[in-house]
Phi, psi and omega in degrees: 000327183239046183291335180255061180301148181296138180270342182292145180278335189306310181298323180289324177293321179293317177298318179296321180298309181293324179294317178296318178301317180291322178297324180290318185280333189311314183275007189267000178211159186285168181289142175279178184303305187289316184293327174293320181297317183286335173293326177297333174303318181294325180289323179251065184302136182205174178289332176192182184217168185298311189268338180208159170295175196270354192301322181297322177288321179297326179289327177288328192303313183302315179295319183297314184281340178268320189240355184087209184211146167198177184301321181296313182292325178296326185267347183301315179302320180294320180295315180294320180297320182287331174298317177294319178300319179299320176298318179295323178300315179299312181297320179298311181293328176295322176294322181288315191258331187073009184239118175300326181294313178295321181295322178294321178294322177296319177299317179295321181298311181298320179284355176260357179281135183297315182295318181293330175290326174295316179290339178282346180252331185247119182282102175248163174306326179295326179301321179287317184294331177302313179296316183294326178297315179293319176299323179298319180295316178299315183293319180296324177294322177294319181297315181289339178273315189238331180056039177282152185304318185298330181285331174290326175295314177302318180300314179297319180294315182297312180293326177294316177296323177298320177294332176279348182265314186202143183293328181289358174298341175301337179292346181283336186288310181304315179294331176295316177297319180297320181296315180295319180292318179297330176277000180059035176262064183295337178297330180286328182296318185256016181289146175294336177289324176295320176297322176297320176299317179297323179295320178297318178301311181298322179296317183288324181270004180305320178302322180293315179296317179299313181298319181290325175299319180291339186236036171058037177053039185298325181297318183290323176292322178296314182296320180298316180288330182287317183281315181252073187287341182241153180276346179230146183273151180221150181281330186300310180298330176296313181294321178294319180296318177296321177297321178295321177293321178303314180283327187285325183265355188094126180304326181289316180287330173302313179295320178297319181298313182288331174296314178298322180297313181293321179292335184293336183296336181258000185280145175256004178291125185296325179294321179287323179299314179295321177296323179297317179294314181291307182294322179296322178296315180296317179295316181299317179296317180297316180293320179296316179297327181291340176290339181261327181199161179299132176257147181285147186300332183277351181300316178267026186300332181292328174298311182291327177300322181279321192262348167294311175298320180293321176298319176301318180299309183295318179293333182283329186264348184278155179288151178111116180295327183302319180294320180291321176296318179297319178299310182295322177297316182298314178292318183296313181292325176295321178295316180299315179296319179298314179295322176298317180296323176298317179298316180292322179298320181280316187264332181054060183287324192274152175251128181252157177302156179308134177065018179235019181286134175291351181268010186307318185279345187234020182223133169092358186288333175295322177292317180302314180292320180298313179295321180299315182288333175292317177293318181299322182296333181289338180281129184270359181294148176278346179240087181221151182197162171279157179211145173222167182253357181225141179294334181296322174285324184299322182298315180288317180296319178299314182295310185282354174263002181306318180295341185263347178056037181269152178276144181227137175242138171257113184257102182197173183275334183287130175276121183216192186298330182294337175295331178278330181276336178278109184273340183248162173272139180284352184299132179086353178282153162273108184259131173261100180283137176253117185240128178268155175304328185275338176281330173053046180268130174265093186298319183298320181281335188269329188237153177270122180223148174296325179206134175246141184204132173286115183273324184193153174224131179228154173252132173271115187251144173219119183054036177083354180256152182278121175276315181204156175241126185246133174244138176249116189237123176282132168240096185276135182058063182301131182233027175094181182269150180290337181257014179087006179294150182298000000 
């Protein structure tokens, strides 16, 4: 597939520069909500999980069981994966444009996007799917050109791995069928090789189907409620979601992506046509879901992955110096901001007002867990455990409590993955609730306890300012929630 690898050194030097930068910064901040949660997948290996298929956990597992864990090791797979993705971006743009110069600029643009830099450090299901989407485009072009058996095998493997990565990978199938039909390659639709590809897909996603059959299809019900959280659509969450994407990908690159998307409708380039079908489907689904509830900025990341390079291509070939200057300015300013953010992420030079630090979610959780386990150790009861009311706290507390081997309960109404990992009932336990300033939970008023007591209060400080305030509250002989909450 890649027999004509680029001979130029520039793309490899650029990929090496960003990869080295990420390797240096990786151990300098704590794990975020999602990346800690997905590392727990590796600890609790299974055929699937409530919120996502298992591939992200399976990718973490070899490093975890061979070398243990720390922030650097948790982030290493994402960094290596994004280095490969960067190579694919260059190759993809080279196919679209035929120009190494434009392809290098597209590579720089994607690596200057704030969201893509986050995905390059944090291994999310989307990080895996980004690579698979680009590989899918390469394989589909080979199939429509030559239709050799090996490419149908590749197609089945790629789509099967996508199904093991994220449920929304199902969105990739309709645009592939549409592309083949638009090319009037009906022979491919009904080919025995296509049926073979489908068989490979079913074989690879069998663990996910098996797990869901065993658990009353909980993943599919969870995803439906998660994506379509409201029964009626509203314009406000759509506008907020678009605003979040504008800021997350860089306002300048956001504009380049949509410019490329609009220009693509008139293009006869086969690579762009297939990208239009794939990216357009992903964007349409994201926008539709946003009408019901706020969508996270990384959900349509595959759209931006395709159309930032395509936007760079169109702006590069069109007449008019102003467009080319605008392109270079947009990529340049995004790169400068990205490098600045890397510096701040690693060094944390700035002081923010109390409780307004942007590092709230990724700073201090090791201290929070250490203090919690120190307080827990003082209790002589044989039935004692840590407790939180939100899974977002549970993921970090669980990860940073690994050295202490303490039991943790998530006490809340939402049914999630922690319900499968919690083997015991919290009733009758002495629970040490960990409460953040931002969760603002009144444990005494919310839960029935034989005795409630504030055990400790600490401030998480950064450069002398308060990032978060944590309270450790004993609920002795826990007897459930006063409002019937689990």
